[in-house]
C-alpha positions as CSV (number, residue, x, y, z in Angstrom):
1,M,21.6,-34.6,50.4
2,A,22.5,-31.9,52.9
3,E,24.9,-29.1,51.7
4,I,27.0,-26.8,53.9
5,V,27.6,-23.0,53.2
6,R,30.8,-21.6,54.6
7,M,31.7,-18.1,55.8
8,P,32.7,-16.7,52.5
9,K,36.2,-14.7,52.0
10,L,34.6,-11.4,50.7
11,S,38.0,-9.4,50.4
12,D,41.7,-10.1,50.1
13,T,42.4,-9.2,53.7
14,M,39.2,-10.7,55.3
15,T,40.1,-13.3,58.0
16,D,36.8,-13.3,60.1
17,G,33.2,-12.3,59.2
18,V,30.4,-10.9,61.2
19,V,26.8,-11.6,60.4
20,A,25.0,-8.3,60.6
21,K,21.7,-9.8,59.7
22,W,19.9,-13.0,58.5
23,H,17.4,-12.5,55.9
24,K,16.4,-16.3,56.3
25,K,15.5,-18.3,59.1
26,V,15.8,-22.4,60.2
27,G,12.9,-23.7,58.3
28,D,12.6,-21.2,55.3
29,T,12.6,-22.6,51.9
30,V,15.6,-20.7,49.9
31,K,16.2,-20.6,46.2
32,E,19.7,-20.1,44.5
33,G,20.3,-16.8,44.3
34,D,18.2,-15.7,47.3
35,L,19.4,-13.1,49.5
36,L,20.6,-15.1,52.6
37,A,22.6,-12.9,55.0
38,D,24.4,-9.4,55.4
39,I,28.0,-10.0,56.1
40,E,30.5,-7.5,57.5
41,T,34.1,-7.7,56.4
42,D,36.9,-5.6,57.5
43,K,36.0,-2.8,55.1
44,A,32.2,-3.1,54.2
45,T,28.8,-4.9,54.8
46,M,28.2,-7.0,51.7
47,E,25.0,-9.0,50.7
48,F,25.5,-12.7,50.6
49,E,23.3,-14.4,48.2
50,S,23.0,-18.2,48.5
51,F,24.3,-20.5,45.8
52,V,22.5,-23.6,46.9
53,G,18.7,-24.2,47.3
54,G,16.6,-26.3,49.9
55,T,15.4,-25.9,53.4
56,L,17.4,-23.7,55.8
57,L,18.2,-26.8,58.5
58,Y,20.9,-25.0,60.5
59,V,22.5,-21.5,61.2
60,G,26.2,-21.7,62.4
61,V,26.5,-17.8,63.2
62,P,24.2,-16.0,64.8
63,E,23.3,-12.3,64.2
64,Q,26.1,-10.2,65.3
65,G,28.1,-13.3,65.9
66,T,31.8,-13.4,64.4
67,A,33.4,-16.7,62.7
68,P,36.6,-17.4,60.6
69,V,36.5,-17.7,57.0
70,D,35.4,-21.3,56.2
71,A,33.6,-21.9,59.3
72,I,30.0,-23.2,58.9
73,L,27.5,-20.4,58.1
74,A,24.5,-22.6,57.1
75,I,23.3,-25.9,56.2
76,F,20.7,-26.7,53.6
77,G,19.0,-29.9,52.8
78,K,15.5,-31.8,52.8
79,K,13.0,-30.9,55.6
80,G,13.5,-33.2,58.4
81,E,17.0,-34.5,57.1
82,D,19.3,-35.5,59.8
83,I,22.5,-33.2,60.0
84,S,23.8,-34.0,63.1
85,G,27.0,-35.7,61.6
86,L,27.8,-32.4,59.5
87,I,27.8,-30.0,62.6
88,V,31.3,-29.5,63.7
89,D,31.6,-27.4,67.0
90,K,33.8,-24.6,66.2
91,P,34.2,-21.4,68.3
92,V,31.9,-18.7,67.3
93,V,32.1,-15.3,69.2
94,A,29.0,-14.3,69.9
95,A,28.0,-10.6,69.8
96,V,29.4,-8.9,72.8
97,K,27.0,-6.0,74.1
98,P,28.8,-2.8,75.4
99,V,29.8,-3.2,79.1
100,E,29.1,-0.3,81.3
101,K,30.5,-0.3,84.4
102,A,30.5,2.8,87.3
103,V,32.0,3.2,90.6
104,V,30.4,6.1,92.7
105,A,32.1,7.7,95.5
106,E,30.3,9.7,98.0
107,V,31.1,11.5,101.1
108,V,28.2,13.0,103.2
109,S,28.4,15.7,105.9
110,T,29.5,14.1,109.0
111,P,27.0,14.6,112.0
112,E,28.4,16.6,114.8
113,P,29.7,13.9,117.7
114,V,27.0,13.5,120.5
115,V,28.2,14.5,123.8
116,A,26.4,13.6,127.1
117,S,25.0,16.4,128.9
118,K,25.1,16.7,132.7
119,E,21.6,15.4,132.6
120,N,22.5,12.4,130.9
121,N,23.9,9.5,133.3
122,A,25.3,7.4,130.1
123,P,29.0,6.9,130.5
124,A,31.3,8.5,128.1
125,P,33.3,6.4,125.5
126,K,36.7,5.1,126.5
127,P,39.4,7.0,124.7
128,Q,41.0,5.3,122.0
129,S,44.2,5.7,119.8
130,S,42.3,6.6,116.9
131,I,38.6,7.4,116.7
132,Q,36.1,6.4,113.9
133,T,33.6,8.7,112.8
134,L,31.0,7.0,110.9
135,T,28.7,8.6,108.1
136,Q,26.0,6.6,105.9
137,N,28.3,6.1,103.3
138,S,31.9,6.7,104.6
139,K,34.3,6.3,107.3
140,I,36.4,9.2,108.7
141,F,39.3,8.2,110.8
142,A,40.6,10.9,113.4
143,S,43.0,11.0,116.2
144,P,41.4,11.9,119.8
145,L,42.9,15.3,120.0
146,A,42.0,16.1,116.0
147,Q,38.5,15.2,117.3
148,K,38.6,17.5,120.2
149,M,40.0,20.2,118.4
150,A,37.4,20.0,115.7
151,K,34.7,20.0,118.0
152,E,36.1,23.2,119.8
153,R,36.5,25.0,116.5
154,N,33.2,23.7,115.2
155,I,34.8,22.1,111.8
156,N,33.1,19.2,110.1
157,L,35.5,16.4,110.1
158,S,34.2,15.0,106.6
159,K,35.7,18.4,104.9
160,V,39.2,17.8,106.3
161,K,41.5,15.8,104.2
162,G,43.8,13.6,106.5
163,S,47.5,13.2,106.0
164,G,48.1,10.5,108.4
165,D,48.2,6.7,107.7
166,N,45.0,5.5,105.7
167,G,44.0,9.2,105.5
168,R,43.7,9.5,109.2
169,I,43.2,13.2,110.6
170,T,45.7,14.5,112.8
171,K,46.3,17.6,115.0
172,A,48.4,19.3,112.0
173,D,45.4,18.9,109.7
174,I,42.9,20.7,111.9
175,E,45.5,23.6,112.6
176,N,46.1,23.8,108.7
177,Y,42.4,23.4,107.8
178,D,41.2,26.7,105.9
179,G,37.8,26.1,105.5
180,S,37.5,24.9,101.9
181,S,36.4,21.4,100.9
182,P,39.1,19.2,99.5
183,S,38.8,18.1,96.0
184,S,38.8,14.4,97.4
185,N,35.4,14.9,98.8
186,F,33.9,15.8,95.3
187,V,30.9,13.5,94.6
188,G,31.6,12.0,91.2
189,V,31.4,8.8,88.9
190,E,34.0,6.6,87.3
191,K,32.6,5.4,84.4
192,Y,33.5,3.4,81.0
193,T,32.2,1.6,78.1
194,E,33.6,-1.1,76.3
195,V,32.8,-2.4,72.8
196,P,33.8,-5.2,70.8
197,V,36.5,-4.3,67.8
198,S,35.0,-4.3,64.6
199,Q,36.2,-6.1,61.7
200,M,37.2,-2.9,60.1
201,R,39.2,-1.6,63.1
202,K,41.1,-4.8,63.5
203,T,42.2,-4.6,59.9
204,I,43.2,-1.0,60.1
205,A,45.1,-1.8,63.3
206,R,47.0,-4.7,61.6
207,R,47.7,-3.0,58.4
208,L,48.9,0.2,59.7
209,A,51.1,-1.5,62.3
210,E,52.7,-3.6,59.5
211,S,53.3,-0.8,57.5
212,K,54.9,1.6,60.4
213,F,57.1,-0.9,61.7
214,S,58.3,-2.9,58.5
215,A,58.4,0.4,56.2
216,P,61.3,2.8,57.2
217,H,59.4,5.9,56.9
218,F,60.8,9.5,56.6
219,Y,59.1,12.7,56.1
220,L,59.3,15.6,53.9
221,T,57.2,18.8,54.6
222,I,56.8,21.7,52.4
223,E,54.9,25.0,52.7
224,M,53.1,26.8,49.7
225,D,51.4,29.8,48.7
226,M,47.8,29.3,48.0
227,D,46.3,32.6,46.8
228,N,46.2,31.7,43.1
229,A,44.7,28.1,43.9
230,I,42.3,30.2,46.1
231,N,41.5,32.5,43.1
232,A,41.4,29.6,40.6
233,R,38.8,27.5,42.7
234,N,36.5,30.6,42.9
235,S,36.7,31.2,39.2
236,I,35.7,27.5,38.6
237,N,33.0,27.5,40.7
238,A,31.6,30.5,39.3
239,I,30.9,28.5,36.2
240,E,27.3,27.1,36.4
241,G,26.9,23.3,37.4
242,V,30.5,23.1,38.4
243,K,31.4,22.9,42.0
244,I,35.1,21.6,43.2
245,S,36.7,21.5,46.4
246,F,40.5,22.1,47.3
247,N,40.9,18.3,47.6
248,D,39.9,18.0,44.1
249,L,42.4,20.4,42.8
250,I,45.1,18.5,45.1
251,I,44.3,15.1,43.3
252,K,44.8,16.8,40.0
253,A,48.3,18.3,40.9
254,V,49.4,15.2,42.5
255,A,48.5,13.2,39.5
256,G,50.4,15.6,37.2
257,A,53.5,15.6,39.6
258,L,53.5,11.8,39.6
259,K,53.8,11.9,35.9
260,K,56.7,13.9,35.9
261,H,58.2,11.9,38.9
262,P,57.5,8.2,38.3
263,K,59.8,6.9,40.9
264,V,57.2,8.4,43.5
265,N,54.5,6.1,41.8
266,T,56.0,2.8,42.9
267,S,55.1,-0.1,45.2
268,W,57.5,-2.3,47.2
269,L,56.9,-6.0,46.5
270,G,59.6,-7.5,48.9
271,D,61.8,-8.9,46.2
272,K,61.1,-6.3,43.6
273,I,60.0,-2.8,43.1
274,R,57.0,-2.0,40.8
275,F,57.1,1.1,38.8
276,N,53.3,1.8,38.1
277,E,52.7,3.4,34.8
278,H,48.8,4.1,35.7
279,I,48.1,6.6,38.1
280,N,45.5,5.5,40.7
281,I,45.0,8.0,43.9
282,G,43.7,6.6,46.8
283,V,41.6,9.0,49.0
284,A,41.4,8.5,52.7
285,V,37.5,8.8,53.7
286,A,36.7,9.0,57.5
287,V,33.9,6.5,58.6
288,E,32.4,6.1,61.9
289,E,34.5,3.1,62.5
290,G,37.7,3.9,60.9
291,L,39.4,4.8,57.4
292,L,38.4,3.7,54.0
293,V,40.7,4.6,50.9
294,P,38.6,4.4,47.7
295,V,40.4,5.0,44.6
296,V,40.3,7.6,41.9
297,R,41.8,5.5,38.8
298,F,43.5,6.9,36.1
299,A,43.3,10.2,37.8
300,D,45.8,12.0,35.3
301,G,43.3,11.4,32.6
302,K,40.1,12.9,34.3
303,T,38.8,16.3,34.7
304,L,38.4,18.4,37.7
305,T,34.7,17.7,37.8
306,Q,35.1,14.1,37.0
307,I,37.2,13.6,39.9
308,S,34.8,15.7,42.1
309,D,31.8,13.7,41.2
310,E,33.8,10.4,41.9
311,V,35.2,11.5,45.3
312,R,31.8,12.6,46.3
313,N,30.3,9.5,45.3
314,Y,32.7,7.5,47.2
315,A,32.3,9.6,50.1
316,L,28.8,8.6,50.4
317,L,29.2,5.1,49.8
318,A,31.8,4.7,52.4
319,K,29.4,6.3,54.9
320,D,26.7,3.7,54.1
321,K,29.4,1.0,54.1
322,K,28.2,0.1,50.5
323,L,32.0,0.4,49.3
324,Q,33.0,-2.8,47.2
325,P,36.4,-4.4,47.0
326,Q,36.9,-3.1,43.6
327,D,36.5,0.6,45.1
328,W,39.3,0.4,47.5
329,E,41.9,-2.0,45.7
330,G,44.8,-0.9,43.4
331,S,46.0,2.6,44.6
332,T,49.5,3.7,43.7
333,F,49.6,6.7,45.9
334,T,47.3,7.9,48.8
335,I,46.2,11.3,49.9
336,S,45.1,12.0,53.6
337,N,43.3,15.5,54.1
338,L,42.6,16.7,57.6
339,G,42.8,20.5,56.5
340,M,39.2,21.0,56.9
341,F,39.2,19.8,60.8
342,G,41.8,22.7,61.3
343,I,44.7,20.8,61.3
344,E,47.8,22.7,60.0
345,E,50.3,19.8,59.9
346,F,50.5,16.2,60.5
347,T,52.3,13.0,59.2
348,A,50.6,10.0,57.8
349,I,51.3,6.3,57.9
350,I,52.0,4.9,54.2
351,N,49.2,2.7,52.6
352,P,50.7,-0.6,51.7
353,P,52.0,-1.5,48.9
354,D,52.3,2.3,48.4
355,A,55.6,3.8,48.5
356,C,54.3,7.2,49.6
357,I,51.5,8.9,51.3
358,M,50.6,12.6,51.5
359,A,49.1,14.4,54.4
360,I,47.5,17.6,53.5
361,G,47.0,20.4,56.1
362,G,44.5,23.3,56.1
363,I,44.8,26.7,54.5
364,K,46.0,29.4,57.0
365,Q,45.8,33.0,56.5
366,V,49.3,34.5,57.5
367,P,51.3,37.6,56.8
368,V,53.8,36.8,53.9
369,V,56.6,38.8,52.1
370,K,55.5,39.9,48.5
371,N,57.7,42.0,46.5
372,G,59.5,43.1,49.5
373,Q,56.1,44.0,51.3
374,I,54.5,42.0,54.4
375,V,51.1,41.4,53.2
376,P,48.1,39.0,54.0
377,G,48.5,35.5,52.6
378,N,47.2,32.2,52.6
379,T,49.7,29.1,52.9
380,M,49.2,25.2,53.4
381,K,51.6,22.7,54.8
382,V,51.7,19.2,53.2
383,T,53.9,16.2,54.5
384,L,55.0,13.7,52.4
385,S,55.7,10.2,54.2
386,C,58.2,8.0,51.9
387,D,59.1,4.4,52.1
388,H,62.8,4.7,52.2
389,R,63.2,1.1,50.5
390,V,61.9,2.8,47.4
391,V,61.9,6.5,47.4
392,D,65.2,8.3,48.4
393,G,64.9,12.0,49.9
394,A,65.9,13.9,46.8
395,T,63.4,12.1,44.9
396,G,60.7,12.9,47.1
397,A,61.9,16.6,47.5
398,A,61.7,16.8,43.7
399,F,58.2,15.6,43.7
400,L,57.0,18.2,46.4
401,Q,58.6,21.1,44.5
402,T,56.6,20.0,41.1
403,F,53.7,19.5,43.3
404,K,54.0,22.9,44.9
405,N,54.5,24.7,41.6
406,Y,51.2,23.2,40.3
407,M,49.3,24.4,43.6
408,E,50.9,27.9,43.2
409,N,50.3,28.2,39.6
410,P,47.0,26.3,38.7
411,V,47.0,27.5,35.3
412,V,50.2,25.6,34.4
413,L,48.2,22.8,35.6
414,L,44.7,23.3,34.2
415,G,43.6,24.1,30.6
416,I,40.1,24.5,29.8
417,Q,39.6,20.7,29.0
418,S,40.6,19.9,32.7
419,I,37.5,21.4,34.2
């Protein structure tokens, strides 16, 4: 008896799936556990194994096609079996090829008007209220007087911008013409490309819109001295086999600050507030199609090198779209770092259900006052976005003060066991 395989729900936020690739074709014999297709969810491309066996009789979604969860993905049965009664026509969005359109506007030089010579007996054209001077690719409209003046002054009408109705060239335009070509005569191409919205981008748009418009955000920015952090990182990286980034140091400092300020390590659940006793820090990672937030779990109990290795591995998996749902679920606080792109300061949208997200700017060398002297220094700005339903201003400010103290005095945060 034929069996239907439906589009699986491969993540908690998945509503549609895209078949990135079929590994089997109609007529193939498939065993239970065989790799059937690669399915693109809202966050990753995942391998889907068949949980039934038999002959693949029908494919409900073409490659690069989109279908909702529970739509018919495939039908298996005996070879030659009639399955017409099982096929329900449901809309499947086929792959949309990028659409490229272009509009080309050209203006070519206008040939000088031909005037009959004395030897030419052809009658002259009758005067008109407006004379059309035609070129191969464009039309130029000029009044009779403007036409006459242009001829007398040896002016190419295609280079004159008309100020009259529908761009008609008038006497004043000829009088004011200074010999330069107007920008409207520039030969250019209007061009654009349209591509379908990926499942990942759809989810990013939906979740961030829900967060921005449902959670009352407020923002707290603080600037800190990074000289000691720079020196600490250089000293740690001088150890053979150890390599940490400023982002690793930030994750460690955030974890320490969250332990001291548990009200920031919370989640808004509608009718209740969850105070998380564990510290799972989401680290925003940019990929080609958007943003993924893999989670460093129990960050407060991990060393800097463990954090560094984990984040580096997550970044590689994210770029290859190989992150699994367990890699991005369960954060209690999120960090977004754009400092490596030269961004000095920005605000980030909260990643629900977290109550806060911290936006990290770049380290900047500036003059600072130390011991009454102006000396070169290094500073960094961070901005904490808070959900005011959960975190108050004083609570967020106290958290930032502790975080700043750890970053400016990393020896307080780091013991030898932390490296």
